[in-house]
KEVEXLUM-361441 format. One record per residue (C-alpha): x, z, y; residue in one letter. Coordinates in steps of 0.05 Angstrom, whole numbers, plus 5000, padded with zeros to 4 digits. Layout:
BEGIN
XZYA;...
***
This chain:
BEGIN
843581453162M;846682113183S;850882173245I;856682413202Q;856481783160K;856181353222K;862281703248A;865981583183A;864180843183M;866580763254T;873081093238A;873980643176S;872880013217A;878280223266V;883280333210V;881679663177L;882479283241A;889279573255V;892679573187S;888179233137G;889379833092L;884380383077V;886381013040T;882181613025A;886682053067D;886681613130T;879181493125T;877782233119A;882482393177L;879281873222A;872282113203A;874282823220K;876982613287N;870582223302A;866282823285V;870583313324D;870582853384N;863382623391P;864682193453G;870281803419K;867981163388G;860681353400L;860581343476E;854480893477K;850181323432Q;846481853471E;839482123481V;836382333547S;831282893538L;826883113596R;823783803595I;817983923643L;815284603660G;809784973697T;808885723709S;804086223740D;798085743744I;793386353746H;787185943728T;788285473787N;786584843748F;782484443798V;784884343869N;779684843893Y;780085513930D;774385933901Y;775286463955Y;774285974012Q;769585543970D;772884893987K;777784373962I;785084563972S;790584063958N;795884613961S;794484853890L;791884663822G;794384393755L;790483763771A;795483653828K;801483823784T;798783333732G;800182753780V;807482963780L;807583053705I;805082343693K;810082063742Q;815882443710A;813882193642R;814181463664T;821481573685E;823681823616S;822581563546K;823282253517N;819882873546S;816883543528L;812083963570L;811684723570F;807885253607D;810885933623N;804786383623G;800286763671D;794986253655L;788286573639I;787687053699Q;788086993774G;781886663804T;774386793795P;774486283739L;778786733696G;774287333708G;767986923698Y;770186713628K;772387423610A;766387813635T;760487363653V;760286743609D;764487073555K;768786653511L;765586563443E;768686483374D;770885763365G;770585603440E;776785313472L;778685713534H;778685263596P;785985443607A;788085133542Y;783284563550A;786784403616A;793584423584L;791284023525Q;788783473571S;795983373594L;798983423524D;802984063533F;807484203474D;807784973477A;806885563523S;808486303526T;804786933546L;805387213616G;804087933635N;797087763662H;794987483594E;794288223573F;789588413631N;783288323591F;785588683528G;788288453461L;781588273430D;780187783485Y;787187513483L;786587403408D;780087023418E;783386603472T;789386433428L;785986293362D;783585603385D;789685413426A;791684703407P;799184833410F;803885423397P;803286013446V;809586423438L;812187123448N;818287433415A;818588133445N;811688443434V;810988803367Y;805189113329D;805789873339A;803790023268E;807389503227T;813289363272G;812288623262K;811788103317N;804688123345R;805087383364F;808986763342T;815986873368P;818486163368Y;817085453345T;821384863324I;818984183350I;821383563313D;821683113372K;822182363358E;826182053413V;829181373430V;836581343443D;839880903494N;840680353441K;833280333430G;833780683362K;829181243341K;832281913329Q;829682613316T;831783193359I;829783893337Q;827884323396V;827285073387G;822785443437V;822686203446I;817986583492G;818687273523V;814987703574V;816888283619A;816388913576P;813089263636Q;806489033608I;806489703572M;805590063638K;801689533676W;796489483621D;797690143586R;790290253576V;789689603537N;796189643499L;798390363487E;798490533413G;797089813394K;803489443412V;810489583438V;814589123482A;822089073473K;827788813517D;826988073530A;834387893526V;835588283462E;829387963431S;831787253447V;838687423419K;835287683356K;831687033343F;837086543365L;840786533298P;834286423262E;832385853308V;839185533301K;838985613225K;832185263225A;835784663254G;834784703329A;839384213366D;836684463433V;834085153450V;829185253507V;827085953530V;820386063565L;821886683604S;815987023637H;820887483671S;823487433742G;830587233760M;833687923765G;840888033783D;847788023751A;847088723721V;842888813658H;839289463642E;835789473575V;828289423584G;828389173655E;823088713683E;827088123709N;832487843663V;832687083670T;839687133700Y;842087483636Q;838786963593L;842686423630S;849086753606E;847186673532V;851486113504E;846585793456E;840785733506I;840485023533D;834785073584A;830285603615I;823485563647I;822186203684T;817086473734G;813487143747H;816687213816N;812586623844H;818986363875E;822385683869Q;828885523835F;832785103850P;831985363920G;832086123920A;837286603893Y;843486293924S;846286993932D;847287073857L;853986893826P;854986233789N;848885893819V;849285143830D;843284933872Q;845084193870E;845384173794Q;839884693786G;844085123740T;845685863734I;851986023694N;851885293673G;844785333644T;839284903676P;833685353701V;827085203736V;822285693769M;816485253791P;812985683844G;805685883834K;798685623825F;801284933805G;805184833869S;811384533835H;813584193771L;820184383740G;824283803714V;830383913669I;834383313645D;838983383585L;843782873557T;845382953483L;850682633439M;851482673364P;856383153333K;856383113258G;849283193233K;847083523297E;846083353370W;849483723426T;847983763500V;853583453542V;850283413610E;844683793645E;841183833712E;834784133739A;830284023799E;823484203827L;818183713851R;812883953899A;805683713895I;802983253949D;798883723993T;796483164039K;793082703989S;786882803946N;790382503885D;789282913821V;789882833746A;782582703730E;783482913658E;784783623680V;778583633725V;774283363668N;777183863618A;774884463659V;768784153693K;763584593661E;767285253674A;769385033744H;762284863766E;759385483734A;764585913770T;762685603837I;755285743826N;756986453805Y;761386623865V;756286353915R;751186883896Q;750087363955P;751188113949V;750588374020G;751888284094E;757688454140T;756488614213S;763288344234A;768787874207P;773588144156I;780787904151N;787488174125S;792187844176Y;794688514202F;793688934139S;801089114134L;801589394205V;794789704219K;789390064181D;785289464159D;777889304145P;779488914082S;782689534051V;777590014082Q;771689674047I;775089733979V;776590473991N;769490604015N;766590273952A;771290643905Q;769491313937K;762091153932W;762790963858F;767091563837V;762892073875E;756891853835E;760591863769K;763792553776V;757492893802A;755893483758G;762793493725T;768493993730A;771793533782N;765693463827A;768093983878D;775093703886L;776693353951P;775992603936L;781092113963L;781591373948T;787390883946A;787390133957A;792389613978A;792288944016P;792388443959F;792187814002K;797487924055A;801687294056G;808787474035S;811287103973R;804486763964N;804886374029G;801986334099A;794986154074E;794386754028Y;789987214069Y;782787454066T;778487144120D;770987274115I;766087094171A;760687564195A;754087484159G;752487404086S;757587644034I;757787293968A;761387443903I;766886963924K;768187413984N;768588033940V;773587663896A;777387493959D;777688233977L;779588443906Y;783387893870V;785688283809F;781488433747D;782589183750N;778189763727T;776590403765V;780691033750F;780991723782A;787192163781L;787492913789K;793693123826M;796793593877T;797993503951G;805393443936A;803892863890D;799592523942V;805292563992K;810292253942E;805291703927W;805091544002L;812691584007E;813091043954M;807890623991S;811890694055A;817490284022G;813589694049Q;817589774113F;824789664132N;828490234167Q;828390144243I;834190344287N;831090594352P;837790554388A;838789814374A;836089304423A;833188634401G;828588424344E;828088834280Q;823888594221A;818889124203L;816488874135I;820788934072N;819288274037N;822188523971D;816489033968F;810088753937R;804188843983T;799689053925Y;803989683922N;802689863995F;797190363979D;793090644036V;790191314016I;783591454052D;780892164060G;787392414090V;790792234155T;798292114163Y;803791774203D;809391344176I;816291444207D;820090804197V;826291074231T;827391454166Q;830191084105P;825490944047A;825391503997K;824291033937Y;826490333921D;821589783902V;821690013829D;820090733846G;827190993836N;829291573881L;834691303929V;834291773989N;832292463966E;832192774036G;828092214067A;821292404096N;817391804123R;810492124115I;808992574174K;802992994194N;799292924127L;792593274136T;785893354102Y;779993514146N;784793674202G;788794174162T;795894044135P;795793854061V;798694404018A;803394233962D;799194573909K;792394353936Q;788593953884E;785393273896F;781892733858L;784192033877V;780291393861A;784690803843T;785390263790N;788090203719N;794389843743Y;796390423788R;794090963740A;797990663683S;804390553722G;810390963741N;809191063815F;812191703844P;806692223850G;802091833805V;806391973745R;805192723755N;797592673751A;794693233709S;788592833689E;786692093687A;779391893683I;777891183659D;771090943681F;771890273644A;768489913701Y;771389353743E;773489523814N;770588863837R;763889013805Q;763889703838A;764889363906I;759088893892M;754689483871D;756589853935Y;754689253978M;748089153942L;746489893953E;748789894026T;745789234047G;749589124112T;756689404115I;760689594176N;767789334162P;771189774215S;777490134192A;777690884205D;784890884230G;787091434183N;794491214185W;799191004241N;806490924255F;809991534283A;813091434352P;819591054350I;822391074421G;828490674443G;828789934456D;827389654387A;822889044383T;818889064318L;816988384290T;812888174230F;809987524203E;802787324190S;798486694189S;798386274253P;790786374250K;791987114266A;793286934338Q;785786844348D;783687524320V;788788014350I;784988674359P;784488944430A;789289504446D;792889404380S;799889314409G;800388644372I;802788024408K;804187324384Y;811487124392L;813086444361A;812486004300P;816486234239A;818885894176T;814685664117D;808285604159G;808186324183F;807786574254A;811987144284K;808687724320F;811088344357I;808289044344L;808989544400E;809390264375V;809690834426E;
***
C-alpha cells in the first residue's frame, strides 16, 4: 500500500470518528493535510538508515606495515571491519560505501600493478577486501589513475559492486567514462517492524586535478570537469529515477566557503546543495567531525556542514564514518527529517581484526611480504627522515643520487648529454598530516625492496625536464613555501613548518647549492599561485661555485607527477623526457649497481642567517630524540600533540 493511500485512510478515520459523516471533499482535504504534514497522524512511522563510510585506504587492507615489515594495529581495513560489524549490529538498516584511493599506496598496490600483474577475470585484492565486508558501492579517487586507464579498466571490470564517477569524460565522445551514479533499492524495516523500500541515489566525483597529476596517463584520453557542477548535473536525473536519499562520495578535500570552478577541494560547496542528504569525503586524510571548525555553518556535535551530515574518515582505515538519517513518509516518497554524523576510531591497542578481510587478500598479502623482503643492497649507516624538513637529508639524497645515475645513463649520446644535470626529490614520509609514525627509518646493513618502498612510497616514473636557471630558481621558490615566515625581531617560539604545505612538494634540487631565507614571505601559495611577487627566499643559488644565470640551461631529473603538474618553473620547461621507468625501480637498480651505499647528505641547502631572538620550533617523531645529528643545531624541547615531539632549530 502506498504512503499516500495510508495517509488518506488515516485522515478518513479521523473524520469518521468525529462526525460520522464522510464526504468526498472532507476526505480529500484531510488526505491532503496528512500528505503535506508527514509528521501529523504518522508520527510513529519512520525509518532509521545508517550510512557507513571509509576513504583513502591506500591498499592498507591487513593490519600490517610493509615498510617496517611488522604488524601495525594503527591501520588496515581489517581493523575498520571490526567497527563496521559493530555499527551494523546497532542498526537494522545500513549501507556501506568507500570513497576511493583504494588500489595504490603500499607495496601491495605496486606489486599487483607491476610484478604479479592483474589478469583478465581476476578480482583485484582491493575489491576482494571490500566484497568480504559487503560494501554497496565505491567511487574513484585520484590515485586510482596512477597506473593508467587500461589497468584501471581491468581493475574495475570484475568489481562486485558499482564503482562510480560522474565528472570524468571520454575526450573523444564527450560521454561519461565511468558509471556516474547508481540507485540502490534498499529494503529496510521501519520502527513498526514493517518492511519498506528506500531508494538511495549515490553519485561519485574526484578532484579534476587528476588531469595534471596523471597527465601522462590521461591527456587526450579523458577530461575531468568541475565536481560540484557534475553533481548538480546528475541530481535531477537521480531524483527522477526515484531517489529518496542522495549520497555523494566526494573524493575531494573540504575546501573553503568560496567556490572556483575546477578547484580541487569542494566538499564544502557540495554541502550547500539542497538535495544532497549525506556526504562521504576524504582526499585530505583529515577527520571530520573534528577538523574544519573555522569554516562557517559547521556543527561538530551533529557532524554537519550547512545542515548536511558529512564524514571524512581519516586515512589507511584509521576511522569509520557513521551517518544516521531518520526518514518519514511524504506522499509516495520518503524524506529525511533528522541527521547526524560521527567518526569512530579503530582500536590501536588490540589485535582484533575482521578475519574475512585478511582471508580475502591473504594470497596477495603474503606474496607482497615475500617480494619486499628481497635484498637489493647495503647501507653503511642508518637512514631516517625525522629531520628531512629542516636539514639536507639522507633519505632524499639517495633518491636524488639514483635519479642522477639513471638519467645520466639514458641521455648519454643524445643532444642533452652535455647539459648540466640536476635532480629533484622530496621527503615523502615526513610526518605532517600522516601522523607521528609516518617517517622512514632504515637500520644500517642490508637494504631490501621494502626499504626502497619506504624511501619512495609513490608509484611514479622518471622524467627529465629541460629548463633555464630562472626556472630552477622559481621551482625552488615554490618549494620554499614549506616554511612559515619568521620574524627575527620577535622573541619566543615561532613554528617553522607550514603544515598546509604538502611535504611531497618540498623538492630539494641537488647539483646546485642555495640558502633559504625564511624571514622573507613565501612567493607562492600552496597551489602555486603568485602571492608575493617581490619575495626572494632563494639566496646564493650556484652551480659548481658560480652563480646560476637566468638563461643558463639545465636538465633536471624528477618524476611524472612533478613534470605533469603546474609548479612554478616546471611549467616553463622547454622539453619533457618520459623514460617510462619507475623511480622506485631506478633506485633499486642503482643500489644493485653500487652494492654498498653511503647515505650521507651533501648539505647543498641551508637556511640563510636569521639573527634576532626568534626561537624556531618544528615537530617530528619522539624517536628523533635518539638520532639528532651532531652540530646540527637541533635540540629536543617537549612532547607535542597527536604523538609528535617538539624540537628547536638553531640557525645562525
